[in-house]
Structure formats: structure tokens, C-alpha cells
C-alpha positions in Angstrom: 0.0 0.1 -0.1 1.2 3.5 -0.8 2.2 5.9 2.0 -1.0 8.0 1.1 -3.7 6.2 -0.9 -6.8 8.2 -1.3 -8.2 9.0 2.2 -5.9 6.3 3.9 -2.5 6.9 5.5 -0.2 4.0 6.0 1.1 5.3 9.3 3.6 2.2 9.6 5.5 3.7 6.5 5.0 7.4 7.4 7.4 9.9 9.0 5.3 12.1 11.3 6.3 15.4 13.1 4.4 17.3 15.9 5.3 20.9 16.8 4.8 21.7 20.5 5.5 18.0 21.1 6.2 18.2 24.7 3.0 19.9 25.5 -0.4 18.3 26.6 -1.3 17.5 23.0 2.1 16.3 22.1 2.5 13.8 24.9 -0.8 12.3 24.3 -0.2 12.2 20.4 3.1 10.4 21.0 1.5 7.9 23.3 -1.2 7.1 20.8 1.0 7.2 17.8 3.4 4.6 19.4 0.7 2.4 20.8 -1.7 2.3 18.0 -0.2 3.4 14.6 3.5 2.8 15.0 5.0 5.3 12.4 8.3 4.5 10.8 9.7 7.9 12.2 8.1 10.1 14.9 9.6 13.5 15.4 9.1 15.6 18.5 9.7 19.4 17.8 9.8 21.8 20.8 11.8 24.2 22.9 12.4 22.4 26.1 15.2 19.8 26.1 14.5 18.5 29.6 11.0 17.7 28.6 12.2 15.9 25.6 14.6 13.9 27.7 11.8 12.9 30.1 9.6 12.0 27.1 12.3 9.8 25.6 12.6 7.9 28.8 8.8 7.6 29.5 8.0 6.2 26.0 11.1 4.2 25.4 9.1 0.9 26.2 6.4 1.8 23.6 9.0 2.2 20.8 8.9 -1.0 19.1 11.7 0.0 16.7 14.0 0.7 19.6 13.7 -3.0 20.6 14.9 -3.8 17.4 17.8 -1.5 17.6 16.4 1.3 15.5 14.3 3.9 17.4 11.4 5.5 15.6 11.6 8.6 17.7 13.6 11.7 17.0 13.8 14.9 19.1 14.5 18.3 17.7 15.1 21.2 19.9 13.7 24.2 18.2 11.1 27.0 17.9 8.5 27.5 15.4 9.8 31.0 15.0 12.8 29.6 13.3 11.9 28.7 9.9 15.4 27.4 9.0 15.2 24.9 12.1 11.7 23.8 11.0 13.1 23.0 7.6 15.7 21.0 9.0 13.3 19.0 11.1 10.8 18.4 8.5 13.3 16.8 6.0 11.7 13.7 4.8 8.7 14.1 6.9 5.3 13.1 5.3 2.7 14.5 7.9 2.9 17.4 10.3 0.6 18.1 13.4 1.1 21.7 14.2 0.1 22.2 18.0 2.9 24.6 19.2 1.2 27.8 20.5 0.8 30.4 23.3 -2.5 29.6 24.7 -3.0 31.2 28.1 -5.3 33.9 27.6 -3.8 36.4 30.3 -0.3 35.8 29.0 -1.3 36.6 25.4 -3.2 39.7 26.4 0.1 41.0 28.4 2.7 39.7 25.8 0.7 40.5 22.5 4.0 40.6 20.3 5.1 37.3 21.7 1.7 35.8 20.9 1.8 36.9 17.3 5.4 35.8 16.8 4.5 32.4 17.9 0.9 31.8 16.8 0.8 33.7 13.6 4.4 33.9 12.2 5.2 30.6 13.6 2.3 29.0 11.7 3.5 30.8 8.6 6.9 29.4 9.1 5.4 25.9 9.4 3.5 26.3 6.2 6.6 27.6 4.3 8.9 24.8 5.7 6.3 22.1 4.8 6.0 23.2 1.2 9.7 23.6 0.8 10.4 20.1 2.2 7.7 18.4 0.4 5.6 17.4 3.5 2.4 15.8 2.2 -0.2 16.7 4.8 -0.3 19.4 7.6 -3.1 19.6 10.3 -3.2 22.6 12.5 -4.7 22.4 16.0 -7.2 25.3 16.7 -9.7 26.3 19.3 -13.1 27.6 19.7 -11.7 30.9 20.7 -10.8 31.5 17.1 -14.6 31.9 16.4 -15.6 35.5 16.8 -12.4 36.2 18.7 -12.7 38.5 21.8 -9.1 38.0 23.0 -5.8 38.2 21.3 -5.3 34.5 21.8 -8.5 33.8 19.8 -7.4 36.4 17.2 -4.0 34.9 16.7 -5.6 31.4 16.2 -8.1 32.8 13.8 -5.2 34.2 11.6 -3.4 30.8 12.0 -6.5 29.0 10.5 -6.6 31.5 7.7 -3.1 31.1 6.9 -3.4 27.2 7.0 -6.4 27.1 4.7 -5.0 29.6 2.2 -1.7 27.7 2.4 -3.3 25.4 0.0 -3.0 28.1 -2.8 0.7 27.6 -2.6 1.0 24.0 -1.4 -1.7 22.1 -3.3 0.1 22.5 -6.7 3.4 21.0 -5.0 1.6 18.0 -3.4 1.3 19.8 0.1 -2.2 20.2 1.6 -3.4 21.9 4.8 -6.4 21.6 7.1 -7.4 22.6 10.6 -8.8 20.8 13.6 -10.8 23.0 15.9 -12.4 21.9 19.2 -13.2 23.2 22.8 -11.6 23.0 26.2 -9.5 20.0 26.9 -10.0 18.1 30.0 -6.6 17.5 31.9 -4.6 19.8 29.7 -2.0 22.1 31.5 -3.9 25.1 33.2 -7.5 23.5 32.4 -10.2 24.8 34.8 -10.9 21.4 36.3 -7.4 21.3 37.4 -7.6 24.6 38.9 -10.8 23.7 40.9 -9.2 20.4 42.0 -6.2 22.3 43.4 -8.3 25.0 45.1 -10.7 22.2 46.7 -8.3 21.6 49.7 -8.7 25.2 50.7 -12.5 24.9 50.8 -12.8 27.8 48.5 -12.9 28.0 44.6 -12.9 31.0 42.4 -15.4 31.5 39.6 -15.2 34.4 37.1 -18.8 34.1 36.0 -21.5 31.6 37.2 -23.4 31.8 33.9 -20.4 30.5 31.9 -20.6 27.5 29.6 -17.8 25.7 27.6 -17.4 22.8 25.3 -15.3 19.9 26.8 -13.3 17.2 25.2 -11.0 14.5 26.5 -7.5 14.9 25.6 -7.2 11.4 24.0 -10.4 12.0 21.9 -8.9 15.3 20.7 -5.7 13.6 19.6 -7.6 10.8 17.9 -9.8 13.2 16.1 -6.7 15.1 14.7 -5.3 11.9 13.6 -8.5 10.8 11.9 -8.8 14.1 10.1 -5.3 13.9 8.7 -6.8 10.8 6.9 -9.9 12.4 5.8 -8.5 15.9 4.8 -8.5 17.1 1.2 -7.1 20.5 1.9 -8.7 23.6 3.1 -11.3 22.2 5.6 -11.8 23.1 9.2 -12.9 19.9 11.0 -15.1 20.4 14.3 -16.1 17.3 16.3 -19.4 17.1 18.1 -18.6 17.3 21.6 -20.6 17.8 24.9 -21.1 21.0 26.8 -20.9 21.9 30.5 -22.0 24.7 32.9 -19.3 26.0 35.0 -21.4 25.6 38.2 -22.0 22.0 37.4 -18.2 21.6 37.0 -17.7 23.1 40.5 -20.2 20.8 42.1 -18.6 17.8 40.3 -15.0 18.6 41.3 -15.1 20.6 44.4 -18.6 19.9 46.0 -19.5 21.8 49.2 -16.7 24.5 48.6 -17.3 28.2 49.1 -17.4 30.1 45.8 -15.6 33.3 45.5 -16.9 35.3 42.4 -13.8 37.3 41.0 -15.3 38.7 37.8 -14.7 37.7 34.1 -11.2 38.1 33.0 -9.9 40.4 30.2 -10.8 38.7 26.9 -13.0 35.9 28.4 -16.3 34.9 27.0 -19.3 33.8 28.7 -20.1 31.1 26.1 -18.0 29.8 23.2 -18.9 29.0 19.6 -17.3 26.3 17.5 -19.2 26.9 14.2 -20.6 30.5 13.6 -23.7 31.4 11.7 -21.4 32.9 8.9 -19.3 29.8 8.7 -22.4 27.6 8.4 -22.9 28.6 4.8 -19.7 26.6 4.1 -20.7 24.0 6.7 -21.4 20.2 6.1 -22.7 17.9 9.1 -21.8 14.3 9.4 -22.8 11.9 12.1 -20.2 12.8 14.6 -18.5 16.0 13.1 -18.9 19.3 11.2 -16.7 20.2 8.2 -16.3 23.9 7.3 -15.3 23.7 3.6 -13.1 26.4 2.1 -14.8 29.4 0.5 -14.1 29.5 -3.3 -10.9 27.6 -3.3 -8.6 28.3 -6.1 -7.1 24.7 -5.8 -8.9 21.5 -6.7 -11.3 20.6 -4.2 -14.3 18.2 -3.8 -16.7 17.7 -1.0 -16.6 14.2 0.7 -19.8 12.2 0.0 -22.7 11.6 2.6 -22.8 15.0 4.5 -25.7 17.2 5.0 -25.4 21.0 4.3 -26.1 23.0 7.3 -29.2 25.2 7.6 -29.0 28.9 7.1 -28.4 30.6 10.4 -27.1 27.5 12.1 -24.7 28.0 15.1 -22.8 25.5 17.3 -22.5 27.2 20.6 -21.8 26.0 24.2 -25.1 27.6 25.6 -27.6 26.0 23.4 -28.1 22.3 22.7 -29.0 19.0 24.4 -25.6 17.4 24.8 -24.8 18.5 28.3 -22.4 16.6 30.6 -24.0 15.2 33.8 -22.4 15.6 37.2 -21.5 11.9 37.2 -19.9 12.3 33.8 -17.9 15.3 34.7 -16.6 13.5 37.8 -15.5 10.5 35.8 -13.9 12.9 33.2 -12.2 15.0 35.7 -10.7 11.9 37.4 -12.6 12.2 40.7 
């Protein structure tokens, strides 16, 4: 079977790279890749050499090629701001998962130039390096914050999405295609709200910015699995959105820190009450499938054809965290949060 044949990817013959590889997404991605897909080569690209060393030790037993004297894992110390280093790391790579980003909202608000350098210009560097090195597929990891952005983090991720989608103008004729995966808050990621509540629980008091708040929620392993699946489904230019449950912030408090006093601290700069994964404007390009939505590229100048079996979204449709019938129960939140 060829490395890439239609929609299928022969992962066992593929060389795969993940940027931001020592973050929450990267760690779970490496775990699932080694345990389920076993690529020929797996490259971790990130800035922290200590975390890379710890990853190498932690996943050594899962690297079947290492047992045969030829490890499939490679570690590149580098920053997505450095295009030359990205080019070196992507040499011979077939599929790239771009997860590197500044993602803490307050940090991005206070350090706007840094957020732009990493999230926007870093994405441009990934696109340029991938085209130059002949990478076949690139999946960018995005967020619900990119829809109707109200903070700088969301604005930079919106720009990154636009760059990746339009990167097909340059990449598609040369055999490199780009798409985006967009989902909500990740359970168990660094800085996630359930971890904050769990840490505050022992004090008997938790801080809430606004009791009306709702959020989309997805487990880390499901988010990674979804990204891997979309790398197989992609034609170039799509934004893939999974159908995921919603949660009310006060229900999460009850699930993680029951009986604790609640301190209202006010909404943070750039924070929304509710999140949107598919906006009304985007719905004009949207197609619904059983477990996901696909936002197709608008007037693509490259060759693009819709996948079969989908249903066009109705005019005015919006996929938002404050409306719908897929709400997590207290029991489900306790289970997902690890309590």
C-alpha cells in the first residue's frame, strides 16, 4: 500500500512530526502514535530539552523499533519562530501536526507581540517549511476561541486558521495540503479549569469568574484521535469540528469541588461567557456528518471536492456552548475529571 492512498494513510510507513511536541497534546499524541499507529519515524519538535529527555525515557518501552535497535523517535530542539530549524526538522517528513502555540489568555493579552510571533508567524513558518520540504499533509490544531475572537489568543488562532486554509494556494500544486482541527476546552490539559478547581478544593474555596459561563469540553485522547482521523480525511482547506458535549461552570464546580465556598472574582480580560465552534457565517460553508462538522474552504482556487454523505447546514445554524441537548451530567464530569 502506498504511503498515502486516497483517504488512507499508511502510518507504519509514514514519517510524522508534531510541533509543540512536549505539551499536553504532544504527549498524548506520541503515546497514541506509538501504541496504535507505530509510524516509521516520529519527530518531536519543541523548545524544552529537559521535557524531551523525560519523554524519551517515558515512552522508550512503547517504541517497538527501539527494541529492534532502531528507534523510531527523534527529538528536535527548536522554535516554530525559526523557519530554518523547522525546515531541517521536516526533511523527509510526510505528515505534520502543528500544535505549538501560546495559549494562556492572560499571558497573550500581556505579551501580545510574543503571541503574534509564535501563533501567527510561527504558523507561517510551518507552512513555508512544509511546502519547501515536500511534506504531504499538515494539520493545524485550533480552538473555539478562534470563532468571533474577543481576546488576542483567539485572534491569533483565527489568523493561523486563515493561513493554513489559504496555504493550499501555494502548497496544493506542489503536493502539500493543509487543514485545521478546531475543538473546545481540553480536560486534563495544563491550566485547564478542572485542574484549577481540584487544586483549590483543599482550601475549601474555589474562584469562579462568572456563574453563567458554559464551555465545550473534550477529553485529551479524543481530541488527539480526532486530529489523527482528520489527517486521513482531509483534502485540503477544511476546518474539522467534532460534536462534543457542553458543560456549565457551576456543574463543574459541583462535580470537582462539592460543598466548597464560591468566590466570584469577575470575568477576566478577553474571556467569553459562552463559546462557539461553528458560527452562523461559517455555516454557509458547513457540512454535517454523524459525529463532526466540516467547514469547507470558500471559493478555493485549488482543486477541491466535498466528501460524500454529508448534509449541508441550515441557514443561520450556530454550534454554541450555551444551546443544545448534549450536556455533561455531574456523574460524567466527575468521571472525566478523574474524581
